[in-house]
N, C-alpha and C positions, 0 to 999 in steps of 0.2 A: 576136661581142661586142655587147652591148645598147647602146642609146645613151641610155637611162632608167634611173634606179634601180628596182631591183627586189629582192625578198628570196625568198631560197629557201623553198620548202614547208616547212611544221614537221615537219621529220622529223631524227632523229640526234640531236645532243648538245642541239639547242635543244628536244627534247620528250623529257625523261626517260622518261616513260611509255613510248615507243616504242624505247627501247634501255635496257632492265631491266639489262642486263650490261655494265659499263664497261669500255674498253680495258683490258689487262693493265697497262699502264704508270702505271694511275690511284692504285693504293694506295701503290706503292711512293713515287711523287712526293708524295701527301699526307703520308706518314709523313716523307718527308724535309724536306717544308715545316714542319711541326711540330716534328721535333726540331732543326731548324734555327734555328727560332724560340726554342726553349726555350734552345737554348745562347745565342744572342744575348743572352736577356733574363736568364740566370741566371748567367752566366759574371761571376766576381768581382763579385757584387752585394755583398758585405759591404763594399767599399771605399767607400760612401757611410755607411757608419754610421747614424746615427741619419735620414739624408735631411731631411726636413721635420720638425726636432724640435718643431713647434706640434703636428703630429700623432701623432707617435710618444710624446709625454708624455701624450696623452690615451689613446693604446694601453694605454701602461703604467697609467693610473689606470683603465681598464676592465678590465685582466686583476686587478686588485686589488679592485676594488669592482663588484659587481652595478648598482648605483645610478648610479655614473660610467659603466658601459657602457650602460646604456639612455638616459640624457640626452647622453651624449657630452661628459662632463665634462673639462675640462683637467686636473684634479687628483683624487685619489683622496677628498680630502676635500669636493669638491663644492662650490667656490665658484663656478665660473662656467664655460660650457661652451664649445666652441670655436664658431664662428660658421658652421657649417653642420649639416645635418641628419647624424644619424650612422650611416647605414648600412654606409659604406665603414669605419668604425671598428669596427663590429662584427665583419665578418670578419678583420680585425688583431689585434683584442683577443681572439677565440676561439681565434688561431692561438697566441697569446702565452700564453694559460692553457695550451695544452697544450704548446708547447715552450719556454716561458721568453721573459722580455723581452729580445729581443735584434734585432740588425738583421735577422738571416736570417729570424727568426720573423714580422717586420713587413714585409718586402721580397718575400718568396718567395710570398706569396699573389696580390701584386700581378703578379710575373712569370707567374704560372700563369693569372691572368686574361687577360692578354695573349695567352698560347698559344690559350686557350679562343676569345677574340675573334677570332683568324684562324682556328680551327676552324669556328666558327659561320659566319662570313662565307664561308667557302668553301662550307658546306653550303648557304647560303642562295641565292647566286649560281650554284651548280651545278643548282639544281632547275629552272631556266629557261634557263640559257644553257650548261650543260654543264661538264665536270670543267676544261677548260683555262681558261674564263673564271673558275672559282672558284678556280683555283691562283694565276692572274696578281691576281686580287683579293686574294688570302690574301698574296702575296708583297708586295704593294705597302703593304698595312697593315703587315706585318711590319719593312719596311724604311724606313717613314717616319721620318725623324728624330724628331720631337715623340712619335711612339709609342714608339720605343725608351727616350726619356726618361721618359715617364711611366709606363710598365710596368715600372721600373725604379726607381720612386719611390713615396712613401706618400700623396700627394694623392688626392683622390675621382675623379679622373678615369678610372682603370684600371677600376673597378666599372661606372662611368657608362656608359664605351664598351661594354663587355660587355652591359649590360642593354639599351642601345639597339640592339645589333646583334641580341641575341635577340629584340626586338620587331619588327624588321625579318623575321626569321626567321618569327614567329607570323603576321604580316600576310601573307606570300607563302602561308603554308598555309592563312590565312583565305581569299585569293583562290582558291585551287586548289579549295578544298572548299564556299566559302560557309558554314561552320559558325560559328555564334556563340561557340562555346567559344575558337575561337583569337582571335578580337576579345577576349573578355575576358581572355585570356592575354598580348595586347598590353597592354590595361590595366594588368594587374598588374606586368609588367615596367617599364612608364614610370612607374608608381606607386612602385616601389621606387628607380627612377631619381630620382626627386623626392626621396625620402628619402635619397639619396646625395649630390645637387647642386641642389636646389631646381629653379628655374625654367627652368634649361639643359634638363633631360631633356625639356621641354615642345616644343623647337623641332624634334623631328622628329615629332610629332603631325600638323601640317598635310599631310605628305607622306604618312603611314601612311593618315590619314583618306581624302585625295585617291584613293590607289591603289585602296582597297576600293569607294568610291563608284562611281569608274570601272569599275572590271573585276572586282567580284563577281558572280557568278553568280545570286544571286536577284534578283528585282525591287525596283525602286528604293525603294519603302516599305519594305520588309524591310531593304534594306541600311541605310536611315537608321536604322531602330530598332535593328539590331544595331550600329551605329556608337555609338548613346547608349548602349548596355548596356556595350560597351568603355568610354566616358567614365566611366559609373558605376562600374567596377571600378577604373579608374585613381584616381578620386576616392576612393574607399574604400580602396585600398592604401596611398595617401599619409595619407589624412585622418586613419585611427585615430589615427596617432603625433601629428598636430597637435593632435588633440583631447584625448588625455591630457595631453600636456605643458600646452595649455591651462589645462585643469580641475584638474590639482593646484597645491595653493595655492603660492605663490611660496617661503613658509616651508619649505616640504617638498622643495624640490627647489634644484638651482643656477640661478644667475642665466643668462639666455639670451644669450651673448655675439653681438655684432656688432648688437645691439638697442639701443635708447635707452629703452626702456618694459618691459623684461623680460618680451618677447612673441614667440613663434616665428612668429606671424602677422606681426607687424611685421617681423621678421628677412626672412620670406619674400616680402613685398610691396614691403618699402623696400630696404635694404642690399643683399640678396642678388638682389632682384627687379627692379621697374621703375626703382629706382635706378640700376642698371646701365646700363639703356636711355637714360634722361635725363641720368645725373652727379649729380642730386641724392640723394647718399648722406649721410644724418646721420651724422656721427662717422667718416666714412670719410677716406682719405688725399689727397683731391684726385680731380676727374673731370675731363670735356671734354680739354682741351690737354695736362693732367698726364698722359696714358695714350697720347700720341701723335696724330697726324692721323688723323682718320677720312675715310672715302670709299671708292668702289669699288674702288680698287686696294689697300687696306690689308694683304689677305692676300698680295699681292707685295712689300711693302716691305721693307725690310733687317732689320726686327726679326721679321716673321711669316715672309719668303720660304723661307730655308734650313731653318725648321722644317717646314714643308707644302707649299709651293707647287710643289714638283718637277715633278709629274706634273699639276697644276692645269690649265694651259693645255691641255694635249693632252686631259685629262677634258673640258672644256668643250666642246673641238671634236667629240669622238666623241659626246656628249651629244645635242648639236645634230642631229649626222648620225643618230644613232640614232632619236630622234623623228621626223625626216623619214623614214627608212626603214620606220618602222613605223607611219606616221600613218594609213593607207587599211586597217589590219588591223581586225579585229572588236571591238566593244566588250571583251570578255573576252580578247582575246589577252595572253597572259603577257609576251612579249617588251615590249611597248608599256610594259606595267604595271611592267615591271622599272626602264624609265626613269625613268617617273613617281616611283616609289619613292625610289632613289636620287638620282635628279636633284632630287627635292624636297628631299629631305635635305640634299644639297649647297648648292643656292641659297639656301634659307631661312637655313641656320645661316651660311653664308657672308656674307650679307647682314647679317645681325643682328650679327654680329662686326664686320664693316665699318663699321657705322655707329653702333654702341652708343657713348655718351659717357662711361659711368662705368668704373668699375676693368677693365682689360682687359688680361691677362698673354698672351704668347705661347705658352704651352703650353695654354691653352685650345683652341687649334686641332685638338688631337687629336680633337675630335669630328666632325671633316671628314675624317679618315683613312679611315675603313671607307666613307663614300660615294664618295671618290675612287678608290679600290681599285676596289670596285663597278662605278663607271661606265667607268673605265679597261678593266676586264677585260670586261665586256658589250659595250662599243663595239668593241674591238679583235675579238674573235670575230666580230661581226654584220659589220664591214666586210671581214674577212678571209674569211669564206664569200660575201661579196658582192664579191670582189675582181676577178672578171672583167668587172665593170661599171667603166668607164672613171672614172666620178666617185666611187665607192666606193674605187677603188684608189689614186686620187689625195687622196682625202680622209684616209686612213690612212697615206700617204706625208707628207703635210703634219704630220698629229698628231705624228709620230715626230720629223720635222725640229724642228718647234717645241719639242717636249719637250726636243730635244737642244740648241738655242740656250739655251732658258731655264736648262738645267743649267749651260752655260758659264757665263753671266750670273751665276748663284747662287755658283758655284764661284770665280769672280773677285771677288767679295765677300772672300774669305778668300785673298788672294794667297800667304801663306806655306804654305797647307795643300795639299799633293800637286800643285805647280804645272804639271807634266806632265797630270794628269787631265783638267783643264778642255779643253785642245786636243784629248786624244784622245775624250773625249766627243763633242765637235762635230764632229771629222772623221769618227767612227765613226757617228755617228748620222747624218749628213748623206749619207754613203756608203750607209747601210741604207736611209734613205729613196728614195733614187734607185732603188737596187736593187729595192725593194720593188714599185715602180711599173713599172721597165722589164721585171723577170721576166716580168708577167703579160702583156707585149706581145709579146716575142721567145722566150720560152722554149717548146720542144715540149712537146706534152703529157708526154714519157715525163720529162722531164727535170723540169718544171715543178714536181711536188710536192715532189721532193728538194731542189730548189734554193731553194724558196719558204721551206721550214722553215730551212733554212740561214739565209737571209736574215732571215726572222723572229726567230731565235736571235740574231744580232747585233743586230738592232734592240731586243730586251729587254735585252740587256747594255749598249748605250748610254744607254738612258732609265733604267735602273736603277743604273748605276754610281756617279752623284753623290750620291743619298738613301743607297745601302750604305755610303759612305766615309764620310759623316756620322754613319750608324747606328753603323758601327764605332768611329769618334772618340768618339760618345757614352759607347757601352758600357765604352770603355777608362778613363773618367776618374769620379773621385769626384762627385757631385751632392748637393749640400747647399743649406740654406737656404729661403727662401720663393718666391723666383723663379728656378728652375733653367731652363736652356736648352740645347738639344741643338746639337751641333756646335763647330766650332772659332769662334773670333772673327771677326766680321765687321767691315767697313768701314761704320761707321755704323749701329750697333744700337741698342738699346733706349736711348731718351734723346736720339737725335738727330733731326733735323728741327725743322718749327716746332712749337712748344708741345710738344716732346718733353722726357722727364725724369721724375723722381720726386721731387716737393718734398720737401726736408727728409729726404732718404733716408741711413742711415749704411750703412756699409760700402764694401768698397774697389770699385775699378772696373776692367773689362778695357779692352783695347786699344780697344775699340769704344764706348766710353763706356757700357757696361752696367755690370751690377753682378757683381762675381766670386763665382764658386762659393764657398761659405763664407768670404766675407769678413767683416768688421763687427769692432766693438770686442771685446776681451777680456771685458768685463761684458755681451754681448749687446745686442741691439737689437731694431729692428721687423723686420729681415730674416734676422737669424742669431740661433742660439742663443749663451748665455755658454760660455766656456771656463773650467773649472774645475779649479784646482791642486788637487794634493793636499793642502796645508796648508787650504785654504779647504774643502774637502769632510770634512777631518777635525773642523773647528770646527761646520761644520753638523750632522753625524752626532752630536756630542756630546749625548747625553741627549734625542735625536731624539723618543723615544717619550714624553716628556712633553707632546708639544705636538700641537695639530692640524695646524698649519702650520709646518715648520721654517724657513721663511722667506717673505717677500713680496717681490715686485720688481715694477716697472712693466712692464706688455706680456707678453703671453705668449710670445713667442719668447725673451725674456730669461730669463723663471720657468722654461721648459720644460728650458734647459740645467742648470739647478742642480738641478731635478726628477729628470732622467734620471741624474745624477751621483751622487746620495745615493739615490734609490728612494723617498723620502719627499715628501709633499707639499709645493708650492711655490704659494702664493697669487699669481695672475696679475691684479695691479690693472688695471684699465682693459681687461682684454680684449686681444685682439690689438694694436689701435692705440693701446691705453693710454687711449682716449677712451670707453669704456663707464662708465656710472655705478654700477660695482661695484668694491668697496664704496663707500659714502658715508664722509665724514670720521668721522661718529659713529660708524657702524658700525666701521670701523677703528679706533677709540678704543676702544671697547667690547672688540673681540677682544683688544687689547693689554692691557687691564685684567683681563680674565679669565685672561691668561697663554696663550693659543692661539696666538700667533706668537710665535716666538723672534728671528728677525733680520729687518732690513729691508735690502735690497741696493739701493743707489744705483748711477747709471750711464746709464738709460735718459731722465733728464730729467723726465718726467711731460708730463701738459696735452696728449696726443695726439701726433701725428706730428709729428717734429722737434724736440719736447720743448720744454719751459719756458714753454709759453703760459697764460696766464691764461683765456683763453676759446679755445675749439677752433675753428679758422677755418670747419669745416663743421659747426657747431653741437652737437659731441658735449661731453661733461662734462669738467670741468677737475679732477673730483675726484682724480686721480691727482696733480697738481699741489699740492693743499691737503692731501693726505696726505704727499708728499715733503716740503714746506715744514713741515709739523708735526713729521714725525720729525727735521729737521734743527734745528729749534728746541728740542727735548725730549731728543734723545739724542746721545751722543756718538759721532763718526764714527772709524771705525779702517781702514786700509788692510791688506788680506790679499791679497797674490799680484796687486796692480793692481785689486783690488776694494774698492770703500768698502761698508763692513759697519756696521749700529748695531744694538746689542744692546737689544732693546725690554724685556728685563727690568731694565734697570738705567737709570732716567731721570737726566737730568742734577740735577734737583731732586726 
């Protein structure tokens, strides 16, 4: 046994070009992984209904109107867009056009993107670290609770993750071949990632660029030129859409939701861009302390921990070990490049999430899942192959023990959820960690391989049992509203801690102080769609074809419930937060005078988040308050099934 760290020669699974024929177990294992992922992501998918009605309403609009499809409008009459670029809506709207507007046509594409993400991650990690590493990486991604949540939901994150993983795959091919076309393809993937969720897609760019700059085969000058071409491809792939939207006259397109000046550029750089980092988001619902404490340990706190951090401590341990083990390798060494690629993704994205001051939801952390899976897979295989080395064996054992301990801590935050599991995970993990180390010291050469595999299997069961249990629990429940969360309720979740909470939020709460899935008022609110009874639906449906909008309501979530129930356009006054200056009071009065809107639905309050404010605290518009007060002063209210309704065709005077 050597006394210093060393890496075996580049043979076997670490060099796929040297082993063109994989072992017979690889294909069945991969098929099993993908099938199991598909079952986990698709089983009972319809129970979530419209999931996030905000996006489902936009899908419905896009399935009816190509103009709404292109711009990502909230309604088919194109009053205002959602507050994101619409690439993810395009996928769901195309599905809805083919299969009809329903929960399955909206959510199945998301689940299939999840299966594809697992498959692409496997293929990417396998190229440099072999099938075992690829399978482990794919399994970690598939079982990460927040990944199960988002691949069964209709937020943009599913497509974003797939495009970023595809960008990593193209980066690997670029490093292998030195070909410019692969870097151009990286730019295309990230550009469309930008069209999915704007600046968040760019968080992986530093890791991709650094990996090629360090390990690309050509000389330095050519590598720099190739990276510039890749950057140009990224700009073109995202910029064409921004240019079109900015050049189309405002009168010929919907208002850009989330902006204060009807500008996609403003939305990109402000509310959905730099404002997320600084907390200065005009028209937002509050930043800084309102979104929980920031800092280096944010990914481990009670709000984010159970979503993403199960294998994060172990991944950081093996990341450091992997960089040390490969430090002396040649510049173009693929094994070190793999740690730079995925480790850079993990560190940059994790640090930005940890310190951003603006709007932050725990489900954003799904962007970390592929990197955690890849680092865990690569690091485990590298340390396993160097396990005859005392330090390497000890490092792998420590990673397993720390992961088991952390799983125990996370499971302890949900004391009523499978209480026996946390003890089993801790005991099993510690036993496996000790066994991993001991078997390499005392096992005979004849027994070591078989015994080692048995111990390794036990370690994998121990470290994956916690996230797998949370994943299964997540898949077993309906997920609705704007702020979904994975796993059971935890002690001290969202809204706890210094500065925690969601100012002015409407909706029910869970035992952890967070927001109930599907909670909220009957008339809808910021976080949840309205509940529409048969009587109210019948009233809204009456003579609907005579109006451009059958109704108007403050806030996109509230409006979406009525729109999805009736199938007819409902105007979302003020956009998602009710704080966008669309429409103005005079515009709304003109729509009413021209007979374009039938009803106004009360309930959200207007004036921005929390309702009823004359001046929005974050600088947003108070037009929704002005419109609400004008309607109340000039039209008669009636209550239908607990919802306040104003017939805009019959003024009081």
